[in-house]
N, CA, C and O atoms as CSV, one atom per row, in Angstrom:
chain,resi,resn,atom,element,x,y,z
A,1,MET,N,N,129.579,15.703,104.961
A,1,MET,CA,C,130.384,15.399,103.787
A,1,MET,C,C,131.796,15.095,104.258
A,1,MET,O,O,132.333,15.771,105.136
A,2,ASN,N,N,132.383,14.076,103.666
A,2,ASN,CA,C,133.753,13.727,104.025
A,2,ASN,C,C,134.712,14.198,102.930
A,2,ASN,O,O,134.285,14.691,101.886
A,3,GLU,N,N,135.997,14.039,103.181
A,3,GLU,CA,C,137.000,14.555,102.251
A,3,GLU,C,C,136.908,13.939,100.853
A,3,GLU,O,O,136.966,14.679,99.871
A,4,PRO,N,N,136.765,12.610,100.722
A,4,PRO,CA,C,136.644,12.059,99.367
A,4,PRO,C,C,135.428,12.608,98.600
A,4,PRO,O,O,135.528,12.863,97.400
A,5,GLN,N,N,134.297,12.792,99.267
A,5,GLN,CA,C,133.119,13.367,98.611
A,5,GLN,C,C,133.392,14.815,98.190
A,5,GLN,O,O,133.006,15.231,97.098
A,6,ALA,N,N,134.052,15.568,99.054
A,6,ALA,CA,C,134.371,16.967,98.735
A,6,ALA,C,C,135.310,17.039,97.537
A,6,ALA,O,O,135.151,17.905,96.676
A,7,LEU,N,N,136.276,16.147,97.477
A,7,LEU,CA,C,137.202,16.134,96.344
A,7,LEU,C,C,136.479,15.851,95.030
A,7,LEU,O,O,136.775,16.473,94.010
A,8,VAL,N,N,135.538,14.920,95.053
A,8,VAL,CA,C,134.757,14.609,93.849
A,8,VAL,C,C,133.924,15.826,93.439
A,8,VAL,O,O,133.852,16.163,92.258
A,9,ALA,N,N,133.302,16.477,94.408
A,9,ALA,CA,C,132.469,17.649,94.117
A,9,ALA,C,C,133.313,18.795,93.560
A,9,ALA,O,O,132.931,19.423,92.573
A,10,PHE,N,N,134.443,19.065,94.180
A,10,PHE,CA,C,135.311,20.143,93.692
A,10,PHE,C,C,135.866,19.814,92.308
A,10,PHE,O,O,135.974,20.693,91.453
A,11,ALA,N,N,136.211,18.565,92.091
A,11,ALA,CA,C,136.710,18.162,90.775
A,11,ALA,C,C,135.633,18.373,89.715
A,11,ALA,O,O,135.927,18.818,88.606
A,12,ALA,N,N,134.398,18.057,90.054
A,12,ALA,CA,C,133.296,18.227,89.103
A,12,ALA,C,C,133.084,19.696,88.759
A,12,ALA,O,O,132.747,20.020,87.620
A,13,MET,N,N,133.274,20.575,89.715
A,13,MET,CA,C,133.040,22.004,89.480
A,13,MET,C,C,134.296,22.745,89.025
A,13,MET,O,O,134.264,23.963,88.850
A,14,SER,N,N,135.396,22.027,88.833
A,14,SER,CA,C,136.651,22.701,88.469
A,14,SER,C,C,136.781,22.932,86.967
A,14,SER,O,O,137.883,23.125,86.454
A,15,GLN,N,N,135.669,22.911,86.278
A,15,GLN,CA,C,135.636,23.152,84.837
A,15,GLN,C,C,134.608,24.248,84.585
A,15,GLN,O,O,133.534,24.228,85.186
A,16,GLU,N,N,134.908,25.187,83.724
A,16,GLU,CA,C,134.084,26.384,83.541
A,16,GLU,C,C,132.616,26.086,83.232
A,16,GLU,O,O,131.731,26.662,83.864
A,17,THR,N,N,132.347,25.215,82.294
A,17,THR,CA,C,130.953,24.927,81.926
A,17,THR,C,C,130.199,24.320,83.093
A,17,THR,O,O,129.063,24.707,83.367
A,18,ARG,N,N,130.815,23.380,83.779
A,18,ARG,CA,C,130.132,22.727,84.903
A,18,ARG,C,C,129.880,23.703,86.043
A,18,ARG,O,O,128.820,23.656,86.668
A,19,LEU,N,N,130.826,24.581,86.323
A,19,LEU,CA,C,130.604,25.589,87.359
A,19,LEU,C,C,129.445,26.501,86.964
A,19,LEU,O,O,128.607,26.842,87.798
A,20,ARG,N,N,129.398,26.889,85.705
A,20,ARG,CA,C,128.303,27.737,85.221
A,20,ARG,C,C,126.963,27.014,85.326
A,20,ARG,O,O,125.955,27.633,85.666
A,21,VAL,N,N,126.939,25.719,85.042
A,21,VAL,CA,C,125.697,24.933,85.152
A,21,VAL,C,C,125.222,24.909,86.599
A,21,VAL,O,O,124.040,25.130,86.866
A,22,VAL,N,N,126.122,24.646,87.528
A,22,VAL,CA,C,125.730,24.599,88.944
A,22,VAL,C,C,125.165,25.945,89.379
A,22,VAL,O,O,124.120,25.998,90.028
A,23,ARG,N,N,125.841,27.019,89.032
A,23,ARG,CA,C,125.353,28.355,89.419
A,23,ARG,C,C,124.001,28.650,88.776
A,23,ARG,O,O,123.123,29.229,89.415
A,24,LEU,N,N,123.831,28.260,87.528
A,24,LEU,CA,C,122.571,28.461,86.819
A,24,LEU,C,C,121.435,27.694,87.493
A,24,LEU,O,O,120.336,28.223,87.665
A,25,LEU,N,N,121.706,26.446,87.873
A,25,LEU,CA,C,120.662,25.635,88.508
A,25,LEU,C,C,120.350,26.102,89.926
A,25,LEU,O,O,119.214,25.973,90.382
A,26,VAL,N,N,121.331,26.636,90.617
A,26,VAL,CA,C,121.067,27.223,91.940
A,26,VAL,C,C,120.105,28.396,91.776
A,26,VAL,O,O,119.160,28.551,92.549
A,27,GLN,N,N,120.359,29.221,90.758
A,27,GLN,CA,C,119.490,30.370,90.497
A,27,GLN,C,C,118.098,29.936,90.051
A,27,GLN,O,O,117.113,30.613,90.347
A,28,ALA,N,N,118.009,28.817,89.345
A,28,ALA,CA,C,116.717,28.343,88.838
A,28,ALA,C,C,115.800,27.874,89.960
A,28,ALA,O,O,114.581,27.846,89.794
A,29,GLY,N,N,116.369,27.510,91.089
A,29,GLY,CA,C,115.560,27.064,92.209
A,29,GLY,C,C,115.180,25.602,92.101
A,29,GLY,O,O,115.648,24.901,91.204
A,30,PRO,N,N,114.335,25.134,93.007
A,30,PRO,CA,C,113.995,23.715,93.068
A,30,PRO,C,C,113.262,23.187,91.832
A,30,PRO,O,O,113.285,21.983,91.574
A,31,ASP,N,N,112.618,24.060,91.073
A,31,ASP,CA,C,111.931,23.605,89.861
A,31,ASP,C,C,112.919,23.183,88.787
A,31,ASP,O,O,112.584,22.366,87.929
A,32,GLY,N,N,114.129,23.723,88.817
A,32,GLY,CA,C,115.154,23.340,87.873
A,32,GLY,C,C,114.927,23.882,86.477
A,32,GLY,O,O,114.137,24.802,86.269
A,33,MET,N,N,115.631,23.297,85.530
A,33,MET,CA,C,115.565,23.727,84.131
A,33,MET,C,C,115.672,22.519,83.221
A,33,MET,O,O,116.324,21.527,83.547
A,34,ALA,N,N,115.026,22.619,82.084
A,34,ALA,CA,C,115.158,21.584,81.063
A,34,ALA,C,C,116.558,21.661,80.466
A,34,ALA,O,O,117.169,22.729,80.424
A,35,ALA,N,N,117.049,20.531,80.010
A,35,ALA,CA,C,118.386,20.474,79.434
A,35,ALA,C,C,118.538,21.468,78.286
A,35,ALA,O,O,119.573,22.125,78.178
A,36,GLY,N,N,117.544,21.587,77.443
A,36,GLY,CA,C,117.605,22.522,76.326
A,36,GLY,C,C,117.748,23.961,76.780
A,36,GLY,O,O,118.496,24.735,76.182
A,37,ALA,N,N,117.034,24.323,77.837
A,37,ALA,CA,C,117.113,25.683,78.375
A,37,ALA,C,C,118.494,25.944,78.974
A,37,ALA,O,O,119.012,27.057,78.885
A,38,ILE,N,N,119.083,24.926,79.579
A,38,ILE,CA,C,120.436,25.070,80.120
A,38,ILE,C,C,121.408,25.326,78.976
A,38,ILE,O,O,122.258,26.212,79.064
A,39,GLY,N,N,121.283,24.551,77.904
A,39,GLY,CA,C,122.144,24.728,76.744
A,39,GLY,C,C,122.031,26.119,76.154
A,39,GLY,O,O,123.039,26.730,75.800
A,40,GLU,N,N,120.802,26.628,76.045
A,40,GLU,CA,C,120.588,27.979,75.529
A,40,GLU,C,C,121.219,29.021,76.442
A,40,GLU,O,O,121.858,29.963,75.974
A,41,ALA,N,N,121.036,28.847,77.741
A,41,ALA,CA,C,121.592,29.803,78.707
A,41,ALA,C,C,123.117,29.816,78.673
A,41,ALA,O,O,123.743,30.818,79.020
A,42,LEU,N,N,123.701,28.716,78.261
A,42,LEU,CA,C,125.165,28.625,78.173
A,42,LEU,C,C,125.683,29.042,76.805
A,42,LEU,O,O,126.842,28.795,76.471
A,43,GLY,N,N,124.840,29.662,76.030
A,43,GLY,CA,C,125.285,30.158,74.728
A,43,GLY,C,C,125.199,29.142,73.617
A,43,GLY,O,O,125.964,29.198,72.654
A,44,GLY,N,N,124.257,28.199,73.747
A,44,GLY,CA,C,124.052,27.229,72.674
A,44,GLY,C,C,124.988,26.039,72.727
A,44,GLY,O,O,125.468,25.582,71.690
A,45,ALA,N,N,125.253,25.533,73.915
A,45,ALA,CA,C,126.106,24.355,74.050
A,45,ALA,C,C,125.481,23.181,73.298
A,45,ALA,O,O,124.264,22.995,73.330
A,46,THR,N,N,126.308,22.396,72.627
A,46,THR,CA,C,125.796,21.246,71.895
A,46,THR,C,C,125.229,20.218,72.867
A,46,THR,O,O,125.619,20.163,74.033
A,47,THR,N,N,124.310,19.414,72.372
A,47,THR,CA,C,123.655,18.413,73.215
A,47,THR,C,C,124.656,17.431,73.800
A,47,THR,O,O,124.594,17.118,74.988
A,48,SER,N,N,125.578,16.942,72.981
A,48,SER,CA,C,126.533,15.950,73.484
A,48,SER,C,C,127.481,16.560,74.515
A,48,SER,O,O,127.801,15.922,75.518
A,49,ARG,N,N,127.926,17.782,74.274
A,49,ARG,CA,C,128.812,18.468,75.219
A,49,ARG,C,C,128.095,18.704,76.541
A,49,ARG,O,O,128.642,18.450,77.614
A,50,LEU,N,N,126.868,19.191,76.448
A,50,LEU,CA,C,126.094,19.473,77.656
A,50,LEU,C,C,125.799,18.186,78.417
A,50,LEU,O,O,125.904,18.151,79.643
A,51,SER,N,N,125.437,17.144,77.707
A,51,SER,CA,C,125.141,15.861,78.341
A,51,SER,C,C,126.340,15.354,79.130
A,51,SER,O,O,126.187,14.851,80.243
A,52,PHE,N,N,127.531,15.486,78.557
A,52,PHE,CA,C,128.759,15.076,79.236
A,52,PHE,C,C,128.909,15.813,80.570
A,52,PHE,O,O,129.186,15.197,81.599
A,53,HIS,N,N,128.725,17.132,80.542
A,53,HIS,CA,C,128.904,17.937,81.754
A,53,HIS,C,C,127.810,17.660,82.782
A,53,HIS,O,O,128.096,17.572,83.976
A,54,LEU,N,N,126.571,17.522,82.338
A,54,LEU,CA,C,125.478,17.237,83.260
A,54,LEU,C,C,125.667,15.880,83.934
A,54,LEU,O,O,125.416,15.737,85.131
A,55,THR,N,N,126.105,14.895,83.173
A,55,THR,CA,C,126.360,13.568,83.739
A,55,THR,C,C,127.459,13.636,84.787
A,55,THR,O,O,127.350,13.014,85.844
A,56,HIS,N,N,128.509,14.381,84.504
A,56,HIS,CA,C,129.617,14.528,85.450
A,56,HIS,C,C,129.118,15.140,86.770
A,56,HIS,O,O,129.468,14.659,87.848
A,57,LEU,N,N,128.313,16.184,86.684
A,57,LEU,CA,C,127.781,16.842,87.882
A,57,LEU,C,C,126.811,15.941,88.631
A,57,LEU,O,O,126.775,15.938,89.862
A,58,GLU,N,N,126.025,15.176,87.880
A,58,GLU,CA,C,125.060,14.281,88.529
A,58,GLU,C,C,125.786,13.149,89.262
A,58,GLU,O,O,125.389,12.773,90.365
A,59,HIS,N,N,126.829,12.612,88.665
A,59,HIS,CA,C,127.608,11.563,89.335
A,59,HIS,C,C,128.286,12.090,90.593
A,59,HIS,O,O,128.507,11.336,91.541
A,60,ALA,N,N,128.615,13.370,90.610
A,60,ALA,CA,C,129.227,13.980,91.800
A,60,ALA,C,C,128.187,14.291,92.868
A,60,ALA,O,O,128.542,14.665,93.986
A,61,GLY,N,N,126.897,14.141,92.535
A,61,GLY,CA,C,125.829,14.388,93.506
A,61,GLY,C,C,125.446,15.845,93.664
A,61,GLY,O,O,124.741,16.199,94.610
A,62,LEU,N,N,125.902,16.705,92.745
A,62,LEU,CA,C,125.626,18.135,92.868
A,62,LEU,C,C,124.328,18.551,92.186
A,62,LEU,O,O,123.725,19.559,92.554
A,63,ILE,N,N,123.900,17.779,91.197
A,63,ILE,CA,C,122.632,18.038,90.526
A,63,ILE,C,C,121.878,16.722,90.410
A,63,ILE,O,O,122.447,15.642,90.569
A,64,GLN,N,N,120.592,16.837,90.130
A,64,GLN,CA,C,119.772,15.649,89.918
A,64,GLN,C,C,118.868,15.893,88.720
A,64,GLN,O,O,118.603,17.035,88.345
A,65,SER,N,N,118.403,14.808,88.132
A,65,SER,CA,C,117.530,14.937,86.972
A,65,SER,C,C,116.234,14.184,87.225
A,65,SER,O,O,116.169,13.249,88.023
A,66,ARG,N,N,115.213,14.625,86.519
A,66,ARG,CA,C,113.917,13.936,86.552
A,66,ARG,C,C,113.276,14.118,85.185
A,66,ARG,O,O,113.522,15.105,84.492
A,67,ARG,N,N,112.470,13.171,84.820
A,67,ARG,CA,C,111.790,13.240,83.533
A,67,ARG,C,C,110.416,13.857,83.726
A,67,ARG,O,O,109.667,13.469,84.622
A,68,GLU,N,N,110.098,14.813,82.885
A,68,GLU,CA,C,108.763,15.411,82.828
A,68,GLU,C,C,108.331,15.350,81.376
A,68,GLU,O,O,108.739,16.172,80.555
A,69,GLY,N,N,107.498,14.365,81.071
A,69,GLY,CA,C,107.090,14.165,79.692
A,69,GLY,C,C,108.294,13.799,78.855
A,69,GLY,O,O,108.998,12.834,79.154
A,70,ARG,N,N,108.533,14.566,77.809
A,70,ARG,CA,C,109.685,14.271,76.956
A,70,ARG,C,C,110.917,15.080,77.337
A,70,ARG,O,O,111.934,15.009,76.646
A,71,TYR,N,N,110.849,15.842,78.413
A,71,TYR,CA,C,111.955,16.675,78.858
A,71,TYR,C,C,112.671,16.055,80.051
A,71,TYR,O,O,112.063,15.359,80.864
A,72,ILE,N,N,113.956,16.317,80.140
A,72,ILE,CA,C,114.716,15.976,81.344
A,72,ILE,C,C,115.010,17.298,82.040
A,72,ILE,O,O,115.620,18.206,81.475
A,73,ILE,N,N,114.558,17.371,83.273
A,73,ILE,CA,C,114.715,18.582,84.078
A,73,ILE,C,C,115.839,18.346,85.077
A,73,ILE,O,O,115.873,17.329,85.770
A,74,TYR,N,N,116.745,19.289,85.137
A,74,TYR,CA,C,117.872,19.218,86.073
A,74,TYR,C,C,117.697,20.271,87.151
A,74,TYR,O,O,117.230,21.379,86.888
A,75,SER,N,N,118.079,19.910,88.369
A,75,SER,CA,C,118.024,20.865,89.470
A,75,SER,C,C,119.222,20.643,90.389
A,75,SER,O,O,119.798,19.557,90.440
A,76,ALA,N,N,119.573,21.688,91.100
A,76,ALA,CA,C,120.685,21.616,92.050
A,76,ALA,C,C,120.275,20.771,93.246
A,76,ALA,O,O,119.112,20.771,93.648
A,77,VAL,N,N,121.223,20.063,93.802
A,77,VAL,CA,C,121.004,19.326,95.050
A,77,VAL,C,C,121.547,20.234,96.155
A,77,VAL,O,O,122.736,20.216,96.474
A,78,TYR,N,N,120.644,21.022,96.724
A,78,TYR,CA,C,121.053,22.036,97.698
A,78,TYR,C,C,121.719,21.433,98.928
A,78,TYR,O,O,122.629,22.036,99.497
A,79,SER,N,N,121.277,20.257,99.340
A,79,SER,CA,C,121.892,19.631,100.515
A,79,SER,C,C,123.355,19.276,100.244
A,79,SER,O,O,124.189,19.377,101.144
A,80,ALA,N,N,123.676,18.866,99.024
A,80,ALA,CA,C,125.065,18.553,98.682
A,80,ALA,C,C,125.907,19.826,98.648
A,80,ALA,O,O,127.044,19.837,99.118
A,81,LEU,N,N,125.348,20.890,98.093
A,81,LEU,CA,C,126.082,22.159,98.054
A,81,LEU,C,C,126.280,22.708,99.464
A,81,LEU,O,O,127.345,23.237,99.785
A,82,ALA,N,N,125.256,22.583,100.300
A,82,ALA,CA,C,125.383,23.025,101.690
A,82,ALA,C,C,126.426,22.183,102.424
A,82,ALA,O,O,127.187,22.703,103.239
A,83,GLY,N,N,126.458,20.896,102.134
A,83,GLY,CA,C,127.451,20.023,102.737
A,83,GLY,C,C,128.861,20.402,102.346
A,83,GLY,O,O,129.786,20.307,103.153
A,84,LEU,N,N,129.025,20.834,101.105
A,84,LEU,CA,C,130.331,21.253,100.625
A,84,LEU,C,C,130.794,22.525,101.341
A,84,LEU,O,O,131.948,22.626,101.759
A,85,VAL,N,N,129.896,23.481,101.476
A,85,VAL,CA,C,130.226,24.718,102.191
A,85,VAL,C,C,130.515,24.405,103.656
A,85,VAL,O,O,131.464,24.935,104.234
A,86,SER,N,N,129.702,23.551,104.249
A,86,SER,CA,C,129.906,23.162,105.641
A,86,SER,C,C,131.260,22.480,105.829
A,86,SER,O,O,131.962,22.727,106.810
A,87,PHE,N,N,131.617,21.616,104.872
A,87,PHE,CA,C,132.917,20.943,104.923
A,87,PHE,C,C,134.053,21.965,104.961
A,87,PHE,O,O,135.011,21.811,105.719
A,88,LEU,N,N,133.939,23.008,104.140
A,88,LEU,CA,C,134.985,24.027,104.084
A,88,LEU,C,C,135.074,24.848,105.364
A,88,LEU,O,O,136.167,25.210,105.799
A,89,LEU,N,N,133.933,25.138,105.963
A,89,LEU,CA,C,133.905,26.043,107.112
A,89,LEU,C,C,133.843,25.332,108.460
A,89,LEU,O,O,133.834,25.986,109.503
A,90,LYS,N,N,133.802,24.022,108.450
A,90,LYS,CA,C,133.593,23.242,109.668
A,90,LYS,C,C,134.529,23.637,110.802
A,90,LYS,O,O,134.078,23.787,111.938
A,91,ASP,N,N,135.772,23.803,110.538
A,91,ASP,CA,C,136.755,24.081,111.588
A,91,ASP,C,C,137.379,25.468,111.450
A,91,ASP,O,O,138.506,25.693,111.892
A,92,CYS,N,N,136.644,26.397,110.837
A,92,CYS,CA,C,137.275,27.666,110.472
A,92,CYS,C,C,137.618,28.557,111.656
A,92,CYS,O,O,138.657,29.216,111.635
A,93,CYS,N,N,136.802,28.599,112.661
A,93,CYS,CA,C,137.029,29.653,113.652
A,93,CYS,C,C,137.813,29.213,114.883
A,93,CYS,O,O,138.376,30.060,115.576
A,94,GLN,N,N,137.866,27.947,115.169
A,94,GLN,CA,C,138.605,27.422,116.311
A,94,GLN,C,C,138.395,28.253,117.570
A,94,GLN,O,O,139.349,28.654,118.237
A,95,GLY,N,N,137.131,28.502,117.878
A,95,GLY,CA,C,136.798,29.239,119.091
A,95,GLY,C,C,136.725,30.742,118.914
A,95,GLY,O,O,136.507,31.465,119.886
A,96,HIS,N,N,136.901,31.225,117.703
A,96,HIS,CA,C,136.862,32.663,117.426
A,96,HIS,C,C,135.837,32.931,116.315
A,96,HIS,O,O,136.201,33.033,115.144
A,97,PRO,N,N,134.561,33.044,116.686
A,97,PRO,CA,C,133.513,33.181,115.671
A,97,PRO,C,C,133.663,34.402,114.773
A,97,PRO,O,O,133.122,34.414,113.667
A,98,GLU,N,N,134.379,35.424,115.215
A,98,GLU,CA,C,134.561,36.610,114.375
A,98,GLU,C,C,135.341,36.283,113.096
A,98,GLU,O,O,135.224,36.999,112.102
A,99,ILE,N,N,136.123,35.221,113.118
A,99,ILE,CA,C,136.867,34.810,111.930
A,99,ILE,C,C,135.919,34.323,110.839
A,99,ILE,O,O,136.122,34.608,109.659
A,100,CYS,N,N,134.885,33.588,111.237
A,100,CYS,CA,C,133.937,33.016,110.277
A,100,CYS,C,C,132.811,33.984,109.911
A,100,CYS,O,O,132.077,33.742,108.953
A,101,ALA,N,N,132.668,35.061,110.653
A,101,ALA,CA,C,131.534,35.972,110.441
A,101,ALA,C,C,131.401,36.449,108.994
A,101,ALA,O,O,130.287,36.434,108.471
A,102,PRO,N,N,132.471,36.870,108.320
A,102,PRO,CA,C,132.301,37.317,106.932
A,102,PRO,C,C,131.804,36.199,106.009
A,102,PRO,O,O,130.974,36.437,105.131
A,103,ALA,N,N,132.310,34.993,106.210
A,103,ALA,CA,C,131.877,33.869,105.377
A,103,ALA,C,C,130.418,33.531,105.639
A,103,ALA,O,O,129.664,33.276,104.699
A,104,VAL,N,N,130.014,33.525,106.894
A,104,VAL,CA,C,128.630,33.231,107.242
A,104,VAL,C,C,127.712,34.330,106.714
A,104,VAL,O,O,126.626,34.038,106.214
A,105,ALA,N,N,128.128,35.568,106.816
A,105,ALA,CA,C,127.322,36.682,106.304
A,105,ALA,C,C,127.146,36.574,104.788
A,105,ALA,O,O,126.085,36.911,104.262
A,106,ALA,N,N,128.172,36.110,104.092
A,106,ALA,CA,C,128.085,35.958,102.638
A,106,ALA,C,C,127.090,34.880,102.241
A,106,ALA,O,O,126.578,34.889,101.122
A,107,LEU,N,N,126.814,33.954,103.147
A,107,LEU,CA,C,125.885,32.864,102.851
A,107,LEU,C,C,124.431,33.244,103.071
A,107,LEU,O,O,123.534,32.486,102.700
A,108,THR,N,N,124.184,34.394,103.661
A,108,THR,CA,C,122.822,34.830,103.901
A,108,THR,C,C,122.133,35.029,102.566
A,108,THR,O,O,122.665,35.688,101.673
A,109,CYS,N,N,120.956,34.460,102.439
A,109,CYS,CA,C,120.209,34.528,101.180
A,109,CYS,C,C,119.849,35.975,100.868
A,109,CYS,O,O,119.277,36.676,101.703
A,110,ALA,N,N,120.184,36.410,99.672
A,110,ALA,CA,C,119.883,37.774,99.249
A,110,ALA,C,C,118.565,37.850,98.468
A,110,ALA,O,O,118.215,38.898,97.925
A,111,CYS,N,N,117.853,36.744,98.419
A,111,CYS,CA,C,116.612,36.681,97.649
A,111,CYS,C,C,115.471,37.354,98.412
A,111,CYS,O,O,115.385,37.281,99.638
A,112,GLU,N,N,114.623,37.993,97.663
A,112,GLU,CA,C,113.409,38.533,98.248
A,112,GLU,C,C,112.405,37.389,98.368
A,112,GLU,O,O,112.242,36.619,97.421
A,113,PRO,N,N,111.731,37.260,99.504
A,113,PRO,CA,C,110.732,36.200,99.623
A,113,PRO,C,C,109.598,36.418,98.622
A,113,PRO,O,O,109.230,37.550,98.306
A,114,ALA,N,N,109.060,35.310,98.137
A,114,ALA,CA,C,107.951,35.398,97.186
A,114,ALA,C,C,106.739,36.003,97.877
A,114,ALA,O,O,106.400,35.643,99.004
A,115,LEU,N,N,106.102,36.917,97.188
A,115,LEU,CA,C,104.903,37.541,97.725
A,115,LEU,C,C,103.738,36.587,97.544
A,115,LEU,O,O,103.553,36.002,96.477
A,116,THR,N,N,102.961,36.441,98.594
A,116,THR,CA,C,101.779,35.590,98.493
A,116,THR,C,C,100.571,36.465,98.249
A,116,THR,O,O,100.456,37.566,98.788
A,117,GLU,N,N,99.700,35.968,97.450
A,117,GLU,CA,C,98.496,36.713,97.121
A,117,GLU,C,C,97.476,36.564,98.247
A,117,GLU,O,O,97.163,35.443,98.649
A,118,SER,N,N,96.960,37.664,98.753
A,118,SER,CA,C,95.963,37.564,99.817
A,118,SER,C,C,94.589,37.432,99.193
A,118,SER,O,O,94.302,38.010,98.145
A,119,ALA,N,N,93.743,36.654,99.863
A,119,ALA,CA,C,92.417,36.363,99.301
A,119,ALA,C,C,91.425,37.448,99.527
A,119,ALA,O,O,90.274,37.330,99.107
């Protein structure tokens, strides 16, 4: 990710609703969420208001949409979010990895792996 892309991404997330949408979609995982479910999770955001914010995030490359029947499903673009974090931390330690250690530790996934059913 380069500086102009990072600026667009940060600008897109510099608004409360859009930041909440990105965090919600990160939590939803790769399956994403229908627009209506996103609106409900945000406390009943109106369709036009939500559409405005989703379009802004999609143009910034942070989320993507796909049609499933009559629903539009939105999901986070994890590679773009990872690129943004990488952009921020790219030159952080300047030869001193202990400086970046807390930031890297914070990025460790806290999710429990999905249990697979044994046959």
